[in-house]
C-alpha positions in Angstrom: 0.0 0.0 0.0 1.0 3.6 -0.5 3.1 5.2 2.3 1.3 7.5 4.7 1.6 11.2 4.3 3.6 12.8 7.1 1.3 13.8 9.9 1.6 15.0 13.5 -1.5 13.0 14.4 -1.3 9.6 15.9 -2.0 6.8 13.5 -4.5 4.0 13.8 -1.6 1.5 13.8 -0.1 3.2 16.8 -3.3 3.1 18.7 -3.9 -0.6 17.9 -0.4 -1.3 19.4 -1.1 0.9 22.4 -4.4 -0.8 23.1 -2.7 -4.2 23.2 -0.3 -2.9 25.9 -3.2 -1.7 28.1 -3.2 -3.3 31.6 -5.5 -6.4 31.8 -8.7 -5.4 33.6 -12.3 -6.5 33.1 -12.8 -3.3 31.2 -9.9 -3.7 28.8 -10.7 -7.4 28.2 -14.3 -6.7 27.3 -15.1 -6.8 23.5 -16.6 -3.3 23.9 -13.1 -1.9 24.5 -11.6 -3.0 21.3 -11.0 -0.4 18.6 -13.8 -0.9 16.1 -11.4 -1.3 13.1 -9.3 -3.8 15.1 -12.3 -5.9 16.3 -12.6 -9.0 14.1 -15.9 -10.1 15.7 -17.4 -6.7 14.9 -15.9 -6.5 11.3 -17.2 -9.9 10.4 -20.6 -9.4 11.9 -23.8 -9.4 9.9 -24.3 -5.7 10.5 -21.0 -4.7 8.9 -21.5 -6.6 5.7 -21.7 -3.4 3.7 -18.3 -2.3 5.1 -16.7 -5.6 4.0 -18.1 -5.1 0.5 -16.4 -1.7 0.4 -13.1 -3.0 1.8 -13.0 -5.8 -0.7 -13.5 -3.3 -3.5 -11.0 -0.8 -2.2 -8.0 -3.0 -1.4 -7.4 -4.3 -4.9 -8.4 -1.0 -6.4 -5.8 0.9 -4.4 -3.1 -1.8 -5.2 -3.9 -1.7 -9.0 -3.8 2.1 -9.1 -0.4 2.1 -7.3 0.9 -0.3 -10.0 -0.5 2.0 -12.7 -2.6 -0.8 -14.3 -5.2 0.8 -16.4 -6.6 -2.1 -18.4 -6.8 -5.9 -18.4 -7.4 -8.9 -20.5 -9.5 -11.4 -18.6 -9.4 -15.2 -19.0 -12.3 -17.3 -17.7 -12.3 -21.1 -17.9 -12.4 -24.4 -16.2 -10.3 -25.1 -13.1 -10.5 -28.8 -13.9 -8.8 -28.6 -17.3 -5.3 -30.1 -16.8 -2.1 -29.1 -18.5 -1.1 -31.4 -21.4 0.5 -34.6 -20.0 -0.9 -34.0 -16.5 -3.5 -36.2 -14.9 -7.2 -35.2 -15.0 -7.4 -34.9 -11.2 -11.0 -33.8 -11.2 -12.4 -36.7 -13.3 -15.0 -38.8 -11.6 -15.2 -41.5 -14.2 -13.4 -42.7 -17.4 -15.6 -40.6 -19.7 -14.7 -37.4 -17.8 -11.1 -38.5 -17.7 -10.9 -38.8 -21.5 -12.8 -35.5 -22.1 -10.7 -33.5 -19.6 -7.5 -34.9 -21.0 -8.7 -33.9 -24.5 -9.6 -30.5 -23.2 -6.0 -29.9 -22.2 -5.5 -28.3 -25.6 -7.4 -25.3 -24.2 -4.7 -25.0 -21.5 -2.2 -24.5 -24.3 -4.4 -22.0 -26.1 -5.0 -20.0 -22.9 -1.3 -20.0 -22.2 -0.5 -18.8 -25.8 -3.3 -16.2 -25.7 -1.9 -14.8 -22.5 1.6 -14.7 -24.1 0.2 -12.6 -27.0 -1.7 -10.3 -24.7 1.4 -9.9 -22.4 3.7 -9.1 -25.3 1.5 -6.2 -26.2 1.3 -5.2 -22.5 5.1 -5.3 -22.3 5.3 -2.8 -25.1 3.0 -0.5 -23.1 5.0 -0.7 -19.9 2.6 -3.2 -18.4 0.0 -0.5 -17.9 -2.5 -1.9 -20.5 -3.8 -5.4 -21.4 -2.5 -7.0 -18.2 -3.6 -10.6 -18.0 -6.1 -11.3 -15.2 -7.6 -14.7 -14.1 -9.4 -16.2 -11.1 -6.0 -17.2 -9.8 -6.6 -20.9 -9.5 -5.7 -24.0 -11.5 -6.6 -25.1 -15.0 -7.2 -22.4 -17.5 -6.5 -19.8 -14.8 -3.0 -21.2 -14.3 -2.5 -21.3 -18.0 -3.3 -17.6 -18.3 -0.9 -16.5 -15.5 1.7 -18.9 -16.8 1.6 -17.4 -20.3 2.2 -13.9 -18.8 5.1 -15.2 -16.8 6.5 -16.8 -20.0 7.2 -13.3 -21.4 8.2 -11.7 -18.1 4.9 -9.9 -17.7 3.0 -9.4 -14.4 -0.4 -10.9 -14.1 -3.3 -10.6 -11.7 -5.0 -13.4 -9.8 -8.5 -12.8 -8.2 -8.9 -15.8 -5.9 -11.9 -16.6 -3.8 -12.2 -18.6 -0.6 -13.9 -21.9 -1.3 -14.9 -24.8 1.0 -12.2 -26.8 -0.8 -9.2 -24.5 -0.5 -8.2 -22.9 -3.8 -4.7 -21.7 -3.4 -3.3 -19.2 -5.9 -1.4 -20.8 -8.7 2.4 -20.2 -8.6 2.4 -18.0 -11.7 0.3 -15.1 -10.3 2.4 -12.1 -9.5 2.6 -12.1 -5.7 1.9 -8.4 -5.4 -1.2 -8.8 -7.6 -2.6 -11.9 -5.9 -5.9 -11.0 -4.2 -8.3 -13.0 -2.2 -12.1 -12.5 -1.9 -15.0 -13.5 0.2 -17.7 -12.1 -2.0 -18.2 -13.2 -5.6 -19.9 -9.9 -6.3 -16.9 -7.7 -5.5 -14.6 -10.1 -7.3 -16.8 -9.8 -10.5 -16.5 -6.0 -10.3 -12.7 -6.3 -10.4 -12.8 -8.8 -13.3 -14.7 -6.3 -15.5 -14.0 -2.8 -14.3 -10.7 -2.6 -16.3 -11.4 -5.3 -18.9 -10.6 -4.4 -22.5 -11.2 -8.0 -23.6 -12.6 -11.2 -22.1 -11.6 -14.7 -23.3 -13.9 -17.5 -22.2 -12.6 -21.1 -22.4 -14.6 -24.3 -21.7 -15.6 -24.6 -18.1 -18.3 -25.3 -15.7 -20.9 -23.4 -13.7 -18.5 -20.7 -12.6 -17.3 -20.1 -16.1 -20.9 -19.9 -17.4 -21.8 -17.5 -14.7 -18.9 -15.2 -15.6 -19.6 -15.4 -19.3 -23.3 -14.6 -18.9 -22.6 -11.8 -16.4 -20.3 -10.2 -19.0 -22.6 -10.8 -21.9 -25.6 -9.4 -20.0 -23.7 -6.2 -19.1 -22.8 -5.7 -22.8 -26.3 -6.6 -24.1 -28.0 -4.2 -21.7 -25.4 -1.5 -22.5 -24.3 -1.4 -18.8 -20.8 -2.0 -20.2 -19.2 -0.7 -23.4 -18.8 -3.3 -26.1 -15.4 -5.1 -25.8 -14.1 -8.3 -27.5 -15.9 -11.2 -25.9 -14.2 -14.3 -27.2 -15.4 -17.9 -26.8 -12.7 -20.5 -27.3 -14.0 -23.9 -28.7 -16.9 -23.5 -31.1 -17.7 -27.2 -30.8 -17.8 -27.1 -27.0 -20.0 -24.0 -26.8 -22.3 -25.3 -29.6 -23.1 -28.4 -27.5 -23.4 -26.5 -24.2 -25.6 -23.5 -25.3 -28.0 -23.3 -28.2 -27.7 -19.6 -28.9 -29.7 -19.9 -32.1 -32.6 -21.5 -30.2 -32.7 -18.4 -27.9 -32.8 -16.1 -30.9 -35.5 -18.2 -32.6 -37.6 -18.2 -29.4 -37.4 -14.4 -29.4 -35.9 -14.3 -25.9 -32.8 -12.6 -27.3 -32.5 -10.3 -30.3 -31.1 -11.9 -33.5 -28.1 -9.6 -33.4 -27.3 -10.6 -29.8 -25.4 -13.5 -31.2 -23.0 -11.0 -32.7 -21.9 -9.8 -29.3 -19.3 -12.5 -29.0 -16.8 -14.3 -31.3 -16.1 -18.0 -31.7 -12.4 -19.0 -32.1 -10.3 -22.1 -31.8 -6.8 -20.8 -31.5 -4.9 -18.1 -29.5 -3.9 -16.4 -32.7 -7.5 -16.1 -33.9 -8.5 -14.8 -30.5 -5.8 -12.2 -30.2 -6.5 -11.1 -33.8 -10.1 -10.2 -32.7 -8.6 -8.0 -29.9 -5.9 -6.5 -32.2 -8.4 -5.4 -34.9 -10.8 -4.1 -32.3 -8.2 -1.7 -30.9 -6.1 -1.3 -34.0 -3.0 -2.7 -32.2 0.3 -3.6 -33.9 0.7 -7.3 -34.7 2.6 -9.1 -32.0 5.5 -10.0 -34.2 6.1 -6.3 -34.7 5.8 -5.7 -30.9 8.4 -8.4 -30.2 10.8 -7.2 -32.9 10.7 -3.8 -31.2 11.6 -5.2 -27.8 
């Protein structure tokens, strides 16, 4: 965090330390005596939920501002998709094992897509198009790994789950955040996003995709490249044409996103949208 401005006033940290040194009496041992901002029971109570929402928004926001990060490229996708050659740890049967192992090609494409985004980010002093993922395994790991491949920082937005999801080792430590609320985490996924790439995944990926799509469709968010990797996968999972035929979406709503199969195809969508130099030219100028 940013250093404090010089002040002649006592700081909150000083008073927290002083309170801990107070003589032990029934009064000082009472929860009522604790400083409000140093009282875990108070801060995690039902009545202070709104404050926790605010804190979860503010902490990453301050950190990203300090780093001068203006825009991001977000990668959504399945945590269960293994890297090529790695076991399908999440498979519950032989069919899932075979399908997840076949889906490892998306790990490679996510890693390559992140490399392409990060090469452009590097040319812009890592202020724009910074790779951002949910910070976990699978496609998320591939995204952060691709950034690390080209020496670029990347963001991880983890969330506390019943089965612990530790940050993958490729997230930049200073940009590795942890959330309690899905809602504030989603804000940070999209508030700086200049492109969103969605790889095959489960309920969480679908939730993130539809959240983004709804914001663009309802014009609560400016149009950005929204890229679906794996036309065959998405064609099986969601019948977009059926929604259009039923009249529950407009016919042109199917033009709000792009199907691609390779990282190069995906980055070309982003490059053309923003009129960016081709990556080879970026790398030659390095």
